C-alpha positions as CSV (number, residue, x, y, z in Angstrom):
1,X,79.3,103.7,82.1
2,X,78.6,106.6,83.8
3,X,76.0,106.3,86.7
4,X,74.9,109.5,88.4
5,X,73.8,108.9,92.8
6,X,70.8,109.3,93.6
7,X,69.3,110.6,96.7
8,X,69.5,106.9,98.9
9,X,71.9,105.1,96.9
10,X,74.4,103.4,98.6
11,X,77.2,101.3,96.6
12,X,75.2,98.3,97.6
13,X,71.7,99.4,96.2
14,X,73.9,100.7,92.7
15,X,75.6,97.5,92.3
16,X,71.8,95.7,92.9
17,X,70.2,98.2,90.4
18,X,73.0,97.7,87.8
19,X,74.4,94.1,88.0
20,X,72.0,92.3,90.5
21,X,73.8,91.2,92.7
22,X,74.9,93.0,96.2
23,X,78.4,91.1,95.8
24,X,79.6,94.0,93.5
25,X,79.5,96.7,95.2
26,X,83.6,96.4,95.4
27,X,83.4,96.5,91.6
28,X,82.2,100.3,92.0
29,X,84.1,100.7,94.6
30,X,87.7,100.5,93.1
31,X,86.5,102.1,90.1
32,X,86.3,105.4,91.9
33,X,89.2,105.8,94.3
34,X,88.3,109.2,94.9
35,X,84.9,109.2,96.1
36,X,84.5,109.4,99.5
37,X,80.8,109.8,100.2
38,X,77.9,109.4,97.8
39,X,76.6,112.2,97.4
40,X,73.4,113.6,95.3
41,X,74.7,114.4,91.5
42,X,78.1,112.6,91.9
43,X,79.1,110.9,88.8
44,X,79.9,107.3,89.5
45,X,82.4,105.0,87.0
46,X,80.5,101.9,86.7
47,X,82.4,98.9,84.8
48,X,80.3,97.2,82.3
49,X,81.3,94.0,84.0
50,X,81.1,92.6,87.7
51,X,84.4,90.1,88.2
52,X,83.4,89.4,91.9
53,X,80.7,87.3,90.3
54,X,82.8,85.0,88.8
55,X,85.2,84.9,91.5
56,X,82.2,83.9,94.0
57,X,80.3,81.6,92.0
58,X,81.8,78.2,92.9
59,X,80.3,78.5,96.5
60,X,78.1,75.5,97.3
61,X,74.9,76.1,99.5
62,X,76.9,75.1,102.4
63,X,79.7,77.7,101.8
64,X,82.3,76.0,100.9
65,X,84.9,77.1,97.8
66,X,84.9,73.5,95.6
67,X,88.3,72.6,94.4
68,X,89.1,70.4,91.6
């Protein structure tokens, strides 16, 4: 999908809007290596899925990884 940057947007805010989770900002960042500054009107490629959710889904309430 393509997202058009609005005034006041940050990668955190865009990730929250699209994926419902700020941790996904890096997915948007990695998909747009040529974009250095977010200016209103700039179009960003936004991947369909946020794989960071799955990488960190094993964190417990104690912020420790579960192994095994």
